[in-house]
BALO-494831 format. One record per residue: residue number from 0; residue in three letters; x, y, z of N, C-alpha, C, CB in turn. Coordinates in Angstrom, 3 decimals, m for minus. Atoms other than C-alpha are relative to their C-alpha. Glycine has a CB too. Layout:
# residues N
+-----+-----+----------+----------+----------+----------+----------+----------+----------+----------+----------+----------+----------+----------+
:   k :   r :      n_x :      n_y :      n_z :     ca_x :     ca_y :     ca_z :      c_x :      c_y :      c_z :     cb_x :     cb_y :     cb_z :
+-----+-----+----------+----------+----------+----------+----------+----------+----------+----------+----------+----------+----------+----------+
: NUM : ALA :        X :        Y :        Z :        X :        Y :        Z :        X :        Y :        Z :        X :        Y :        Z :
...
+-----+-----+----------+----------+----------+----------+----------+----------+----------+----------+----------+----------+----------+----------+
***
This chain:
# residues 148
+-----+-----+----------+----------+----------+----------+----------+----------+----------+----------+----------+----------+----------+----------+
:   k :   r :      n_x :      n_y :      n_z :     ca_x :     ca_y :     ca_z :      c_x :      c_y :      c_z :     cb_x :     cb_y :     cb_z :
+-----+-----+----------+----------+----------+----------+----------+----------+----------+----------+----------+----------+----------+----------+
:   0 : MET :    1.424 :   m0.151 :    0.157 :   29.225 :  m33.491 :   23.016 :   m0.665 :   m0.224 :    1.350 :   m0.548 :   m0.974 :   m1.063 :
:   1 : SER :    0.669 :    0.134 :   m1.283 :   26.956 :  m32.951 :   25.988 :   m1.458 :   m0.377 :   m0.228 :    0.109 :    1.307 :    0.817 :
:   2 : LEU :    1.406 :    0.393 :    0.060 :   23.519 :  m34.333 :   26.681 :   m0.867 :    1.118 :    0.572 :   m0.238 :   m1.325 :    0.771 :
:   3 : ILE :    0.950 :   m0.999 :   m0.483 :   20.588 :  m31.963 :   27.059 :   m1.265 :   m0.730 :    0.397 :   m0.294 :    1.098 :   m1.082 :
:   4 : ARG :    1.186 :    0.676 :   m0.518 :   17.678 :  m33.088 :   29.160 :   m1.234 :    0.444 :   m0.775 :   m0.177 :    0.284 :    1.505 :
:   5 : TRP :    1.250 :   m0.249 :    0.744 :   14.384 :  m33.297 :   27.213 :   m1.051 :    0.519 :    0.965 :   m0.507 :   m1.298 :   m0.719 :
:   6 : LYS :    1.025 :   m0.620 :   m0.828 :   11.757 :  m30.962 :   28.701 :   m1.195 :    0.328 :   m0.899 :    0.547 :    1.289 :    0.722 :
:   7 : PRO :    1.119 :   m0.219 :    0.924 :    8.518 :  m31.368 :   26.726 :   m0.861 :    1.207 :    0.364 :   m0.867 :   m1.229 :   m0.044 :
:   8 : ALA :    0.828 :   m1.143 :   m0.400 :    6.641 :  m28.718 :   28.748 :    0.637 :    1.306 :   m0.457 :   m0.207 :    0.015 :    1.529 :
:   9 : GLU :   m0.708 :   m1.205 :    0.423 :    9.301 :  m26.108 :   27.959 :   m0.094 :    0.189 :   m1.517 :    1.473 :   m0.066 :    0.437 :
:  10 : VAL :    0.114 :   m0.067 :    1.463 :    9.242 :  m26.921 :   24.235 :   m1.419 :    0.413 :   m0.390 :    0.365 :   m1.369 :   m0.648 :
:  11 : GLN :    1.400 :   m0.331 :    0.286 :    5.448 :  m26.766 :   24.208 :   m0.285 :    1.469 :    0.314 :   m0.946 :   m0.909 :    0.811 :
:  12 : SER :    0.206 :   m1.388 :   m0.383 :    5.478 :  m23.408 :   26.003 :    0.656 :    0.949 :   m1.008 :    0.556 :    0.249 :    1.408 :
:  13 : ARG :   m0.680 :   m0.827 :    0.989 :    8.037 :  m21.936 :   23.582 :   m0.751 :   m0.005 :   m1.326 :    1.434 :   m0.484 :   m0.204 :
:  14 : PHE :    0.761 :    0.106 :    1.247 :    6.057 :  m23.209 :   20.595 :   m1.269 :    0.843 :    0.088 :   m0.352 :   m1.478 :   m0.303 :
:  15 : LYS :    1.230 :   m0.769 :   m0.173 :    2.835 :  m21.702 :   21.976 :    0.282 :    1.496 :   m0.035 :   m0.685 :   m0.376 :    1.315 :
:  16 : ASN :   m0.339 :   m1.426 :   m0.017 :    4.502 :  m18.336 :   22.651 :    0.352 :    0.514 :   m1.396 :    1.167 :    0.251 :    0.956 :
:  17 : GLU :   m0.368 :   m0.410 :    1.355 :    5.999 :  m18.185 :   19.141 :   m1.220 :    0.026 :   m0.918 :    1.067 :   m0.939 :   m0.570 :
:  18 : PHE :    1.213 :    0.049 :    0.814 :    2.695 :  m19.197 :   17.554 :   m0.901 :    1.189 :    0.323 :   m0.757 :   m1.328 :    0.229 :
:  19 : ASP :    0.809 :   m1.154 :   m0.408 :    0.803 :  m16.526 :   19.568 :    0.585 :    1.297 :   m0.544 :   m0.103 :    0.071 :    1.530 :
:  20 : ARG :   m0.660 :   m1.200 :    0.509 :    3.372 :  m13.888 :   18.589 :   m0.215 :    0.141 :   m1.506 :    1.502 :   m0.039 :    0.321 :
:  21 : LEU :    0.210 :   m0.019 :    1.443 :    3.085 :  m14.809 :   14.905 :   m1.441 :    0.347 :   m0.338 :    0.371 :   m1.348 :   m0.609 :
:  22 : PHE :    1.429 :   m0.240 :    0.252 :   m0.724 :  m14.856 :   15.001 :   m0.376 :    1.437 :    0.338 :   m0.866 :   m0.976 :    0.818 :
:  23 : ASP :    0.310 :   m1.371 :   m0.404 :   m0.937 :  m11.530 :   16.893 :    0.584 :    1.012 :   m0.975 :    0.527 :    0.270 :    1.406 :
:  24 : SER :   m0.625 :   m0.963 :    0.905 :    1.505 :   m9.767 :   14.574 :   m0.708 :    0.023 :   m1.357 :    1.487 :   m0.334 :   m0.187 :
:  25 : PHE :    0.735 :    0.029 :    1.270 :   m0.498 :  m10.891 :   11.521 :   m1.230 :    0.882 :    0.056 :   m0.404 :   m1.428 :   m0.352 :
:  26 : PHE :    1.242 :   m0.742 :   m0.119 :   m3.687 :   m9.271 :   12.816 :    0.167 :    1.402 :    0.578 :   m0.948 :   m0.767 :    0.841 :
:  27 : ASP :   m0.211 :   m1.336 :   m0.556 :   m2.069 :   m6.111 :   14.257 :   m0.527 :    1.108 :   m0.902 :    1.467 :    0.219 :    0.257 :
:  28 : ASN :    0.374 :   m1.068 :    0.928 :   m2.858 :   m4.101 :   11.119 :   m1.424 :   m0.140 :   m0.521 :    0.957 :    0.025 :   m1.163 :
:  29 : PHE :    1.352 :    0.214 :    0.477 :   m6.421 :   m5.333 :   10.686 :   m0.996 :    0.158 :    1.119 :   m0.133 :   m1.365 :   m0.629 :
:  30 : GLU :    1.095 :   m0.100 :   m0.953 :   m9.732 :   m4.720 :   12.380 :   m1.224 :   m0.618 :   m0.622 :   m0.267 :    1.467 :    0.412 :
:  31 : PHE :    1.239 :    0.553 :    0.507 :  m12.984 :   m6.571 :   12.038 :   m1.106 :    1.010 :    0.214 :   m0.335 :   m1.341 :    0.682 :
:  32 : GLY :    1.116 :   m0.924 :   m0.100 :  m15.894 :   m4.257 :   11.274 :   m1.263 :   m0.761 :    0.349 :   m0.184 :    0.784 :   m1.307 :
:  33 : ARG :    1.261 :    0.647 :   m0.329 :  m19.506 :   m4.955 :   12.140 :   m0.517 :   m0.865 :   m1.138 :   m1.032 :    1.036 :    0.362 :
:  34 : SER :    0.468 :    0.770 :    1.139 :  m20.013 :   m6.309 :    8.645 :    0.789 :   m1.303 :   m0.143 :    0.109 :    0.831 :   m1.278 :
:  35 : ASN :   m0.823 :    1.205 :   m0.010 :  m17.504 :   m9.093 :    9.467 :    0.907 :   m0.099 :   m1.213 :   m0.875 :   m1.218 :    0.071 :
:  36 : GLU :   m0.949 :   m0.026 :    1.086 :  m15.307 :   m8.039 :    6.585 :    1.322 :    0.501 :    0.540 :   m0.500 :    0.879 :   m1.166 :
:  37 : LEU :   m1.332 :   m0.359 :   m0.447 :  m11.587 :   m7.586 :    6.929 :    0.503 :    1.168 :   m0.832 :    0.964 :   m1.204 :   m0.098 :
:  38 : PHE :   m0.476 :   m1.177 :    0.701 :  m10.288 :   m4.099 :    6.041 :    1.316 :    0.440 :    0.601 :   m1.033 :    1.135 :    0.057 :
:  39 : PRO :   m1.280 :   m0.447 :   m0.533 :   m6.694 :   m2.898 :    6.334 :   m0.070 :    1.398 :    0.602 :    1.043 :   m0.031 :   m1.084 :
:  40 : VAL :    0.179 :   m1.348 :   m0.534 :   m7.919 :    0.652 :    7.060 :   m1.344 :    0.026 :    0.699 :    0.083 :    1.097 :   m1.127 :
:  41 : SER :    1.264 :   m0.087 :   m0.723 :  m10.548 :    1.114 :    9.739 :    0.031 :    1.245 :    0.862 :   m0.254 :   m1.271 :    0.863 :
:  42 : PRO :   m0.071 :   m1.258 :   m0.753 :  m11.098 :    4.693 :   10.887 :   m0.691 :   m0.094 :    1.352 :   m0.618 :    1.126 :   m0.806 :
:  43 : LYS :    0.573 :   m0.052 :   m1.347 :  m11.790 :    5.327 :   14.548 :   m1.132 :    1.015 :    0.028 :    1.083 :    0.360 :    1.054 :
:  44 : ALA :    1.185 :   m0.854 :   m0.024 :  m15.112 :    6.932 :   15.434 :   m0.389 :    0.359 :    1.428 :   m1.169 :   m0.690 :   m0.705 :
:  45 : ASP :    0.671 :   m0.432 :   m1.219 :  m16.777 :    8.898 :   18.210 :   m1.454 :    0.218 :   m0.384 :    0.657 :    1.311 :    0.620 :
:  46 : ILE :    1.425 :   m0.179 :    0.267 :  m20.570 :    8.807 :   18.381 :   m0.623 :    0.599 :    1.246 :   m0.695 :   m1.354 :   m0.394 :
:  47 : GLU :    0.668 :   m0.620 :   m1.141 :  m22.604 :   11.109 :   20.564 :   m1.470 :    0.204 :   m0.329 :    0.668 :    1.346 :    0.374 :
:  48 : GLU :    1.428 :   m0.233 :    0.147 :  m26.292 :   11.630 :   21.140 :   m0.358 :    1.270 :    0.755 :   m0.830 :   m1.214 :    0.517 :
:  49 : THR :    0.539 :   m1.194 :   m0.643 :  m27.899 :   14.974 :   21.843 :   m1.519 :   m0.168 :    0.029 :    0.431 :    1.328 :   m0.761 :
:  50 : ASP :    1.462 :    0.091 :   m0.019 :  m31.584 :   15.711 :   22.388 :   m0.586 :   m0.107 :   m1.400 :   m0.590 :    1.206 :    0.707 :
:  51 : ASN :    0.567 :   m0.064 :    1.341 :  m32.099 :   16.307 :   18.669 :    0.763 :   m0.766 :   m1.072 :   m0.097 :    1.402 :   m0.406 :
:  52 : ASN :   m0.846 :    0.600 :    1.032 :  m29.239 :   14.538 :   16.841 :    0.835 :   m1.158 :    0.520 :    0.908 :    1.044 :   m0.588 :
:  53 : TYR :   m1.132 :    0.902 :   m0.203 :  m26.810 :   11.677 :   16.599 :    1.136 :    0.649 :   m0.786 :   m0.308 :   m1.516 :   m0.483 :
:  54 : VAL :   m1.147 :   m0.596 :    0.677 :  m23.333 :   12.952 :   15.720 :    1.108 :   m1.039 :   m0.044 :    0.478 :    1.308 :    0.718 :
:  55 : VAL :   m1.074 :    0.961 :    0.211 :  m20.670 :   10.678 :   14.241 :    1.220 :    0.763 :   m0.501 :   m0.423 :   m1.122 :   m1.010 :
:  56 : ASN :   m1.270 :   m0.597 :    0.422 :  m17.043 :   11.862 :   13.988 :    0.974 :   m1.121 :   m0.308 :    0.577 :    0.957 :    1.094 :
:  57 : LEU :   m0.980 :    1.008 :    0.408 :  m14.530 :    9.744 :   12.071 :    1.313 :    0.672 :   m0.357 :   m0.523 :   m0.827 :   m1.193 :
:  58 : ASP :   m1.324 :   m0.479 :    0.373 :  m10.791 :   10.310 :   11.802 :    0.375 :   m0.625 :   m1.338 :    1.059 :   m0.342 :    1.099 :
:  59 : LEU :   m0.319 :    0.471 :    1.344 :   m9.907 :   10.057 :    8.105 :    1.162 :    0.793 :   m0.604 :   m1.234 :    0.102 :   m0.904 :
:  60 : PRO :   m1.104 :   m0.794 :    0.544 :   m6.501 :   11.710 :    7.639 :    0.521 :   m0.590 :   m1.306 :    1.136 :    0.094 :    1.017 :
:  61 : GLY :   m0.585 :    0.435 :    1.262 :   m5.089 :   11.576 :    4.140 :   m0.984 :   m0.548 :   m1.012 :    1.012 :   m1.019 :    0.266 :
:  62 : ILE :    1.003 :    0.514 :    0.926 :   m8.366 :   10.617 :    2.475 :   m0.660 :    1.182 :   m0.698 :   m1.061 :   m0.878 :    0.740 :
:  63 : ASP :    0.628 :   m1.053 :    0.790 :   m9.747 :   12.748 :   m0.335 :   m1.511 :   m0.085 :    0.138 :    0.414 :   m0.102 :   m1.482 :
:  64 : LYS :    1.461 :   m0.076 :   m0.164 :  m13.353 :   13.895 :    0.039 :   m0.733 :   m0.769 :   m1.105 :   m0.457 :    1.468 :    0.004 :
:  65 : LYS :    0.673 :    0.686 :    1.112 :  m14.218 :   12.450 :   m3.378 :    0.078 :   m1.524 :    0.119 :    0.610 :    0.440 :   m1.326 :
:  66 : ASP :   m0.119 :    1.443 :   m0.203 :  m13.176 :    8.977 :   m2.166 :   m0.874 :   m0.512 :    1.140 :    1.439 :   m0.361 :    0.270 :
:  67 : LEU :    0.904 :    0.379 :   m1.090 :  m15.887 :    8.918 :    0.548 :   m1.425 :   m0.132 :   m0.521 :    0.058 :    1.037 :    1.146 :
:  68 : LYS :    1.415 :    0.190 :    0.319 :  m19.432 :    7.579 :    0.195 :   m0.742 :   m0.291 :    1.301 :   m0.204 :   m1.161 :   m1.041 :
:  69 : ILE :    0.799 :    0.151 :   m1.214 :  m22.094 :    7.837 :    2.912 :   m1.428 :   m0.267 :   m0.417 :    0.093 :    1.265 :    0.917 :
:  70 : HIS :    1.426 :    0.210 :    0.252 :  m25.553 :    6.323 :    2.830 :   m0.665 :   m0.689 :    1.182 :   m0.205 :   m0.828 :   m1.274 :
:  71 : LEU :    0.840 :    0.559 :   m1.045 :  m28.373 :    5.204 :    5.081 :   m0.781 :   m1.153 :   m0.606 :   m0.954 :    1.077 :    0.612 :
:  72 : GLU :    0.686 :    1.173 :    0.541 :  m29.821 :    1.722 :    4.592 :   m0.501 :   m0.878 :    1.146 :    0.941 :   m0.808 :   m0.934 :
:  73 : ASN :    0.614 :    0.870 :   m1.019 :  m32.238 :   m0.251 :    6.806 :    0.434 :    0.343 :    1.422 :    0.341 :   m1.445 :   m0.289 :
:  74 : GLY :   m0.365 :   m0.421 :   m1.352 :  m31.427 :    1.784 :    9.907 :    1.481 :   m0.035 :    0.286 :   m0.692 :   m0.848 :    0.985 :
:  75 : ASN :   m1.448 :    0.022 :   m0.162 :  m27.671 :    1.562 :    9.328 :    0.632 :    1.169 :   m0.739 :    0.583 :   m1.329 :   m0.503 :
:  76 : LEU :   m0.802 :   m1.018 :    0.657 :  m25.285 :    4.401 :    8.572 :    1.227 :   m0.719 :   m0.549 :    0.393 :    1.179 :    0.986 :
:  77 : ILE :   m1.111 :    0.708 :    0.646 :  m22.741 :    3.062 :    6.072 :    0.946 :    1.035 :   m0.594 :   m0.515 :   m0.991 :   m1.105 :
:  78 : ILE :   m1.027 :   m0.914 :    0.488 :  m19.504 :    4.912 :    5.379 :    1.073 :   m0.842 :   m0.680 :    0.605 :    0.872 :    1.166 :
:  79 : LYS :   m1.011 :    0.716 :    0.780 :  m17.198 :    3.641 :    2.634 :    1.007 :    1.005 :   m0.522 :   m0.646 :   m0.800 :   m1.172 :
:  80 : GLY :   m1.020 :   m0.874 :    0.541 :  m13.952 :    5.073 :    1.407 :    1.244 :   m0.759 :   m0.363 :    0.332 :    1.084 :    0.974 :
:  81 : GLU :   m1.268 :    0.608 :    0.375 :  m10.475 :    4.461 :    0.179 :    1.127 :    0.980 :    0.269 :   m0.009 :   m0.431 :   m1.483 :
:  82 : LYS :   m1.212 :   m0.784 :   m0.206 :   m7.096 :    5.729 :    1.280 :    1.018 :   m0.515 :   m1.004 :    0.536 :   m0.109 :    1.489 :
:  83 : LYS :   m0.910 :    0.394 :    1.079 :   m4.809 :    5.693 :   m1.742 :    1.443 :    0.222 :    0.416 :   m0.307 :    0.785 :   m1.287 :
:  84 : GLN :   m1.413 :   m0.073 :   m0.337 :   m1.102 :    5.074 :   m1.447 :    0.683 :    1.056 :   m0.858 :    0.678 :   m1.369 :   m0.184 :
:  85 : GLN :   m0.779 :   m0.989 :    0.736 :    1.211 :    7.894 :   m2.404 :    1.133 :   m0.719 :   m0.714 :    0.550 :    1.112 :    0.947 :
:  86 : LYS :   m1.067 :    0.645 :    0.765 :    3.650 :    6.908 :   m5.112 :    1.001 :    1.048 :   m0.478 :   m0.581 :   m0.783 :   m1.203 :
:  87 : ASP :   m0.912 :   m1.060 :    0.402 :    5.881 :    9.964 :   m5.147 :    1.388 :   m0.156 :    0.622 :   m0.580 :    1.343 :    0.377 :
:  88 : TYR :   m1.311 :    0.269 :   m0.570 :    9.031 :    8.305 :   m3.817 :    0.991 :   m0.313 :   m1.126 :   m0.071 :   m1.174 :    1.018 :
:  89 : LYS :   m0.800 :    0.272 :    1.192 :   10.858 :    8.560 :   m7.178 :    1.495 :    0.126 :    0.258 :   m0.400 :    0.936 :   m1.113 :
:  90 : ASP :   m1.420 :   m0.272 :   m0.205 :   14.164 :    9.944 :   m5.938 :    0.545 :   m0.583 :    1.295 :    0.237 :    1.476 :   m0.015 :
:  91 : SER :   m0.465 :    0.575 :   m1.259 :   14.436 :    7.878 :   m2.762 :   m0.464 :   m1.442 :    0.111 :   m0.507 :    0.824 :    1.200 :
:  92 : ASN :    0.410 :    1.368 :   m0.291 :   14.113 :    4.372 :   m1.398 :   m0.824 :    0.008 :    1.273 :    1.230 :   m0.945 :    0.135 :
:  93 : MET :    0.848 :    0.099 :   m1.191 :   11.314 :    3.591 :    1.049 :    0.728 :   m0.864 :    1.022 :   m1.415 :   m0.599 :   m0.345 :
:  94 : ILE :   m0.675 :    0.735 :   m1.060 :   12.925 :    2.527 :    4.307 :   m1.017 :   m0.641 :    0.926 :    0.935 :    0.921 :    0.789 :
:  95 : CYS :    1.019 :    0.501 :   m0.912 :    9.827 :    2.114 :    6.441 :   m1.349 :    0.554 :   m0.431 :    0.318 :    0.388 :    1.472 :
:  96 : SER :    1.352 :   m0.455 :    0.321 :    6.099 :    2.292 :    5.676 :   m0.956 :   m0.628 :    0.989 :   m0.396 :   m0.361 :   m1.465 :
:  97 : GLU :    0.903 :    0.499 :   m1.034 :    3.706 :    1.974 :    8.609 :   m1.440 :    0.416 :   m0.221 :    0.451 :    0.476 :    1.343 :
:  98 : ARG :    1.351 :   m0.478 :    0.233 :    0.675 :    3.781 :    7.214 :   m0.799 :   m1.036 :   m0.778 :    0.022 :    1.336 :   m0.749 :
:  99 : SER :    0.882 :    0.954 :    0.662 :   m2.287 :    1.712 :    6.070 :   m0.667 :    0.652 :   m1.202 :   m1.059 :   m0.533 :    0.980 :
: 100 : TYR :    0.659 :   m0.468 :    1.207 :   m3.811 :    2.046 :    2.617 :   m1.027 :   m1.037 :   m0.412 :    1.021 :    0.262 :   m1.141 :
: 101 : GLY :    0.990 :    0.925 :    0.522 :   m6.849 :    0.539 :    0.985 :   m1.412 :    0.472 :    0.291 :    0.214 :   m1.378 :    0.579 :
: 102 : SER :    1.414 :   m0.310 :   m0.184 :  m10.621 :    0.456 :    1.150 :   m0.439 :   m0.300 :    1.423 :   m0.855 :   m0.787 :   m0.993 :
: 103 : PHE :    0.574 :    0.264 :   m1.312 :  m12.663 :    0.588 :    4.311 :   m1.502 :    0.154 :   m0.074 :    0.591 :    0.941 :    1.067 :
: 104 : GLN :    1.447 :   m0.155 :   m0.169 :  m16.263 :    0.334 :    5.393 :   m0.307 :   m0.055 :    1.476 :   m0.795 :   m1.097 :   m0.776 :
: 105 : ARG :    0.488 :    0.011 :   m1.374 :  m17.819 :    1.239 :    8.724 :   m1.519 :    0.013 :   m0.058 :    0.555 :    1.219 :    0.825 :
: 106 : VAL :    1.456 :    0.085 :   m0.059 :  m21.416 :    0.327 :    9.539 :   m0.417 :    0.247 :    1.446 :   m0.521 :   m1.394 :   m0.519 :
: 107 : PHE :    0.496 :   m0.340 :   m1.327 :  m23.227 :    1.889 :   12.490 :   m1.505 :   m0.211 :    0.020 :    0.366 :    1.464 :    0.384 :
: 108 : SER :    1.441 :    0.195 :   m0.169 :  m26.656 :    0.663 :   13.588 :   m0.548 :    1.161 :    0.809 :   m0.316 :   m1.364 :    0.697 :
: 109 : LEU :    0.596 :   m1.136 :   m0.700 :  m28.795 :    3.624 :   14.537 :   m1.078 :   m0.496 :    0.940 :   m0.581 :    1.027 :   m0.996 :
: 110 : PRO :    0.966 :    0.492 :   m0.974 :  m30.894 :    3.152 :   17.679 :   m1.434 :    0.424 :   m0.275 :    0.389 :    0.459 :    1.352 :
: 111 : SER :    1.357 :   m0.445 :    0.300 :  m33.895 :    4.995 :   16.216 :   m0.033 :    0.651 :   m1.376 :   m0.511 :    0.983 :    1.079 :
: 112 : GLU :    0.186 :   m0.622 :    1.312 :  m35.306 :    6.672 :   13.122 :    0.636 :    1.385 :   m0.044 :   m1.491 :    0.096 :   m0.340 :
: 113 : VAL :   m0.551 :   m1.327 :    0.217 :  m33.624 :    9.749 :   11.678 :   m0.687 :    0.632 :   m1.203 :    1.535 :   m0.061 :   m0.208 :
: 114 : LYS :    0.541 :   m0.727 :    1.149 :  m34.729 :   12.417 :    9.230 :    1.030 :   m0.088 :   m1.119 :   m0.332 :    1.502 :    0.362 :
: 115 : SER :   m1.018 :    0.255 :    1.013 :  m32.851 :   11.120 :    6.202 :    0.229 :    1.184 :   m0.933 :   m0.384 :   m1.202 :   m0.806 :
: 116 : GLY :   m0.150 :   m1.153 :    0.873 :  m33.501 :   14.277 :    4.164 :    0.779 :    1.153 :    0.617 :   m1.336 :    0.482 :   m0.407 :
: 117 : GLU :   m0.673 :   m1.105 :   m0.689 :  m31.775 :   16.461 :    6.766 :    1.386 :   m0.381 :    0.540 :   m0.868 :    0.490 :    1.140 :
: 118 : ILE :   m1.329 :    0.425 :   m0.448 :  m28.539 :   14.524 :    7.316 :    1.042 :    0.950 :   m0.579 :    0.295 :   m1.477 :   m0.426 :
: 119 : ASP :   m1.033 :   m0.940 :    0.415 :  m25.510 :   16.815 :    7.160 :    1.365 :   m0.639 :    0.227 :   m0.120 :    1.345 :    0.774 :
: 120 : ALA :   m1.359 :    0.532 :   m0.125 :  m21.902 :   15.760 :    6.510 :    0.995 :    1.110 :   m0.323 :    0.215 :   m1.230 :   m0.941 :
: 121 : GLU :   m1.036 :   m1.010 :    0.182 :  m18.839 :   17.990 :    6.843 :    1.353 :   m0.685 :    0.143 :   m0.155 :    1.175 :    1.030 :
: 122 : TYR :   m1.337 :    0.592 :   m0.042 :  m15.230 :   17.008 :    6.116 :    1.022 :    1.120 :    0.084 :    0.264 :   m0.903 :   m1.248 :
: 123 : LYS :   m0.956 :   m1.077 :   m0.222 :  m12.550 :   19.276 :    7.559 :    1.186 :   m0.520 :    0.806 :   m0.670 :    1.187 :    0.724 :
: 124 : ASP :   m1.244 :    0.362 :   m0.703 :   m8.922 :   18.717 :    8.612 :    0.094 :   m1.496 :    0.301 :    0.106 :    0.783 :    1.300 :
: 125 : GLY :   m0.102 :    1.447 :   m0.173 :   m9.186 :   14.936 :    8.156 :   m1.038 :   m0.613 :    0.917 :    1.330 :   m0.330 :    0.514 :
: 126 : VAL :    1.056 :    0.517 :   m0.866 :  m12.296 :   14.578 :   10.328 :   m1.337 :    0.130 :   m0.732 :   m0.031 :    0.761 :    1.372 :
: 127 : LEU :    1.336 :    0.013 :    0.592 :  m15.689 :   13.584 :    8.891 :   m1.009 :    0.082 :    1.130 :   m0.234 :   m1.281 :   m0.875 :
: 128 : LYS :    1.033 :   m0.179 :   m1.025 :  m18.593 :   14.867 :   10.980 :   m1.353 :   m0.150 :   m0.678 :    0.127 :    1.401 :    0.718 :
: 129 : ILE :    1.322 :    0.264 :    0.554 :  m22.061 :   13.500 :   10.233 :   m1.034 :    0.261 :    1.087 :   m0.109 :   m1.463 :   m0.541 :
: 130 : SER :    1.089 :   m0.301 :   m0.934 :  m25.129 :   14.960 :   11.971 :   m1.270 :   m0.626 :   m0.540 :   m0.179 :    1.542 :    0.201 :
: 131 : LEU :    1.220 :    0.706 :    0.391 :  m28.241 :   12.790 :   11.861 :   m1.141 :    0.460 :    0.901 :    0.190 :   m1.550 :    0.085 :
: 132 : PRO :    1.108 :   m0.485 :   m0.831 :  m31.365 :   14.609 :   13.098 :   m0.985 :   m1.130 :    0.326 :   m0.736 :    1.151 :   m0.712 :
: 133 : LYS :    0.968 :    1.020 :   m0.424 :  m33.726 :   12.410 :   15.097 :   m1.380 :    0.335 :   m0.556 :   m0.052 :   m0.105 :    1.552 :
: 134 : ALA :    1.388 :   m0.198 :    0.403 :  m37.258 :   11.909 :   13.839 :   m0.773 :    0.543 :    1.201 :   m0.635 :   m1.335 :   m0.528 :
: 135 : GLU :    0.764 :   m0.648 :   m1.071 :  m39.838 :   13.856 :   15.843 :   m0.534 :   m0.988 :    1.033 :   m1.152 :    0.774 :   m0.593 :
: 136 : GLU :    0.620 :    0.942 :   m0.929 :  m41.435 :   10.753 :   17.356 :    0.982 :   m0.661 :    0.960 :   m0.713 :   m1.056 :   m0.769 :
: 137 : VAL :   m0.959 :    0.638 :   m0.906 :  m38.181 :    9.573 :   18.967 :    0.734 :    0.988 :    0.890 :    0.999 :   m0.786 :   m0.792 :
: 138 : LYS :   m0.630 :   m0.974 :   m0.884 :  m37.067 :   12.817 :   20.574 :   m0.507 :   m0.201 :    1.418 :   m0.277 :    1.445 :   m0.478 :
: 139 : ARG :    0.368 :    0.178 :   m1.399 :  m37.102 :   12.695 :   24.330 :   m1.042 :    1.028 :    0.406 :    1.234 :    0.105 :    0.904 :
: 140 : ASN :    1.016 :   m0.891 :   m0.554 :  m40.180 :   14.137 :   25.922 :    0.145 :   m0.014 :    1.509 :   m1.444 :   m0.427 :   m0.434 :
: 141 : GLU :   m0.140 :   m0.080 :   m1.452 :  m39.598 :   15.351 :   29.434 :   m1.377 :    0.265 :    0.594 :    1.021 :    1.117 :    0.418 :
: 142 : ILE :    1.269 :   m0.179 :   m0.714 :  m42.493 :   15.124 :   31.822 :    0.317 :    0.729 :    1.293 :   m0.724 :   m1.381 :    0.279 :
: 143 : GLN :   m0.215 :   m0.792 :   m1.203 :  m42.642 :   17.751 :   34.501 :   m0.730 :   m0.642 :    1.181 :   m0.478 :    1.457 :   m0.212 :
: 144 : ILE :    0.575 :    0.558 :   m1.228 :  m43.267 :   16.503 :   38.021 :   m0.516 :    1.156 :    0.841 :    1.053 :   m0.854 :    0.798 :
: 145 : LYS :    0.598 :   m1.051 :   m0.827 :  m45.623 :   18.625 :   40.043 :    0.251 :   m0.286 :    1.475 :   m1.516 :    0.116 :   m0.273 :
: 146 : VAL :   m0.261 :    0.134 :   m1.436 :  m44.673 :   19.216 :   43.642 :   m1.171 :    0.643 :    0.725 :    1.376 :    0.668 :    0.418 :
: 147 : LYS :    1.151 :   m0.496 :   m0.736 :  m47.590 :   19.613 :   46.059 :    0.398 :    0.410 :    1.396 :   m1.097 :   m1.046 :    0.052 :
+-----+-----+----------+----------+----------+----------+----------+----------+----------+----------+----------+----------+----------+----------+
***
């Protein structure tokens, strides 16, 4: 039997590294939304502003159009949906499953008023595109500079 020198700093470092790895791996599949709720599915979004519209594009592959709900509330665009798990693996055994399933909610604060009656949503090829026309009073007014 041999003696091993006690190195408390090394033990502490190993413990910290293992704890960090465990904690990080737990949260790898989750994202915190603006509503501070934890959702296993959180679609990625691109938001752009044009002179007349705000345009929101969300990647929603594998989600049925009927499982999506969009509404405007207190200056927030709220998108809710659910990605349902496929259960058609009758003749095989699942070896690996990395896709996320479940409900999600994304909340986007709009920087200005929009024409709620003219909002347009289109869902094609797994991408949800929402066009939110700006209210007339918030559209940019360019002022021409006179050169003398």
